[in-house]
C-alpha positions, 0 to 999 in steps of 0.5 A: 346707864353706866359705861362699866356694863361694856365689858371686854371679851377675851380672844386668842385670835390674831388676824391682819383682817379687822373683825368684830372683836377688833372694832369691839375692843376699839369701842371699849378703848373709846369709852375709857377715853369718854369718846362716845361718838367713836365708841358708837361708830366702832360698836356699830361696825363690830355688830355689822361684822359680827351680827350673830355675836350676842355680846356685841349686840348687847353692848350696841343695845346699851349704847343705843339706850344711852342715846335714847334710841330705845326701839332699836336698843330693844331690837338689838337686845331682844336679838341677843336674847334669842341667841343666848337666852340663858345669859343673865346680863342679857335678861336684865338688860331686856327687862330694862329696855322693855320698861323704857318702851312701855312693855311693863309686863315684859319688864316685870317678867325679865327682872324677876327671871334675872333675880331668880337666876342671879340672886347675888348678881351685880344688877339685883338692886336695879332689877328690884327697883324695876319690880317695885316700879311695876307694882307702883304703876301697874294699875295705870297700864293696860295689859300688853298684848302678848304679841306686841313684842314680836310685832315691834321687833319684826317691824324695827328689824325691817325698818333698820334693813330699809334704812340700810338699803337692804330692801329685799331682806326687809321685804322677807321680814315684812311678808312674814310679819303680815302672814302672822299679823294680817291686820298690821297695816304699818307692816303693809305700808312699809312693805309697799315702800320696800317694793317701791325702792327696788323698782317694783312700783306696780306691786307697791301700788297694789299693796297700798290700794289693798290697804285702802280697800281694807282700811279706808282712809289709811293715812300712811297709805295715802302719804306713801302714794304721795311719795311715789307720785313725787318720785315718779314726777306724776304731777297730776296724781301728786296734786290730787293727793296733796289736795286731800292730805291738806284737808286731813286733821289727824289727832294721833301723834303717829299720824301727825308725824307721818303727815308732817314728814311726808310734806317735808320729804316732798318739799311742802315745807310750810305744811310740814312745819305747821304739823311738826311745830304744833307737835313740839309746842304741845310737848311731843318728844320725838326721835332723831327723825322727828327733829330732822324733819322739823329742822328741815321744814322750819329752815325752808319755810323761813323759821331759822331760829326754830330750825337751829333749836331743833337741830341742837336737840337732834345733836344732843340725841345723836352727836354724830349728826353734828355738821349734817344740817340739811341746809348745809351746802358746798364742799366746806361742809365735808370738812365740818363733818362726814362726806357720807351725808353730803348729798350733792358730793355723793351724787357727783361721785356716782355720776363721775366719768371715772369708775374709781370715783363711782366706786367711792360714791357707792362706798359713801352711799352705804352709810349715807342718810340720803341712801333711800332717796338716791337709790329710789331716784330713777336717773342717778344709778344706771345699774344696767351700765355698771361694770362687774366691780361696780355691781359688787360695790352696789351690792356692798352698799345694799348690805348683800351677803357675800360668799367668802368662799368665792375668791373674787368676793373675798378679795373684794371684801378685803378691798372694801375693808381697807376703805372701812378702816380708813373711815373708822380710824379717822374721826370722820370722812372729812375733805382730807379723808375723802381725798385719801379714800379717792386715792385708795379707790383709784389704786384699789380698782387697778389692784383688784382687776389684777387679782391682788389679795389685799391681805393686810388691810391695816397695813394697806390703809396706813400705806395709802394714808402715808402716801397721800400725806407725802404727796401733798407734802404734809409733815408726817412720819411713818412711825406716827401713821404706823402707830395710828393703824397698829402696825410696824414701820417695816410693815408700812414700808412693805405695803407702801412698796406693794401699792406703788406697783399699781400707780399708773405711769401718768400718776408718777 
C-alpha cells in the first residue's frame, strides 16, 4: 500500500476546537515525515470525531491494511462505501481489502465495478491484477455465501464497540445480527459477553445456556462461562469448567485460539501456552491479540525467550504497543510508553481519594487495553458513589453520544478535548505527560464546576503544559510551546492568565 493514497481534504472552516479535519491533516503531515505511529494515532482520532466522514474512514482503513489489520480495515472501508457508494477510490479499496480477507467474489465484483467507472483511473493496473488473480485462483475457492460480508461487518463492528467499552451499542448490533442470522453462534456468544460487562449476568448466562442447548458442546460458550466464573470468583464452577476445558482437544484454529486465550485470561498460563505455542509452531499467523496472549502465557509459564519473540512480532504488527509488555511493572514503564496501558497505574488513579485523579483515571480508561477487565471488575468502579462530573467522564470513557446542544455537556466535551489534545500532541502519555494531564484535571475540575466554557482547547493545552514546565523549572519558552500547539505566544499568555484564576490558594 502506498502512502500517496492518503490525500488531503480541502476545508475553509477555521476553528479553535480541534475537529476531524484537524487530526486528519496532522495524520497527513505525520505520513509525509514517515512517522506512521503518529499518523495512525491522528487518523484514529479523526475517525472518532468524524465517524460519518467516508474519506476519513477510507484513509483509516488504508492504514489498517498497512498494519495487516484486514478485518477492521474491511469494516472501515465497507462503512465508507455505505456512505459514498459511488466514490471510485472507495470501490477500488473495497476490492483490495475484500481480496485480503478471502472474499474473492467481492474482490472481483468491486474491481470490475471500478474499471467500469474509471477506465483511465489511477488504480486500473491494480484492479486488473485483482481480476487476473481471481481468474487464476477461482477454482481453488468455494463460492462465498452472499451474506458472509454482512456477517463479518456486523460482528467486526460489534467487536470494536466492545473493545471501546461501548457494550450497549454492541448489544444493539449483535441482537440485530442474531435476528437476521439466528444460527450465528459467535454473535450469541459475544452478546453474552456484552451483557456480562454491563452487569446483566443473568441475561448473559441465559444466552450461553441457550447456545449450549441448541449447539451442544459449543466451546466458545463454555469458555465464556469460565470467564464469568473467574470474574465472579465462583471457584467451584470455575473448577468444574476448567476440568472440562482441559479435556477438550479442538482441531480448528479458531477454537484452539479461543481455548488458549481463555486459559491465559484466567491465569492458567501453562495450559494457555500449550495451545498457543502449538499453533505458532505449526505456522499459524495470528492477529495482535494472538501474539499478546502467547507472549503473556509464555512469560508467566517460564518461557521468556518465546515471550520476547512473540512480543517482537506483535510490535512489528502494531508499533504503538512497544513498551506495553504485560509483565512490565512499576511507574518506570510509563516513561517507556503510555500510561493508558499501565493497569496498576490506572487503578491507582481510579481509586484515589481525589476526584481529579479519578477523572484522569477514567480518561486513561477510555483508551486502555485493560478497559474491559477494569469495567467488569466489581470493586474498582463504584458508580453509585460517583459525582455528576465522574458520571460524565465514565460516559465519555464508554463512548457515550453526548448532546452538544446541552451547555453542560458541550463544556464537558471541551474539557476532555484539552486532555485529548495534550495526549495527541505528545508522543505518548509518558510519566511527564501524565503529570501534565494530572495538573489539567485538577484545574479543569474546578473550572468546569465554575461554568468555564473551555473555548480555545489548543491554547488551554499549551497553557497547562507551559505552566507545568515552569513549575518544575524546566527550560522552555512560550514560543516553543505555542508553536507546538499552533497558537501565538500572546494567545498562550492570555489563557495562562485565565487558568491561573482556577489555581487553589494552597497551590500557589
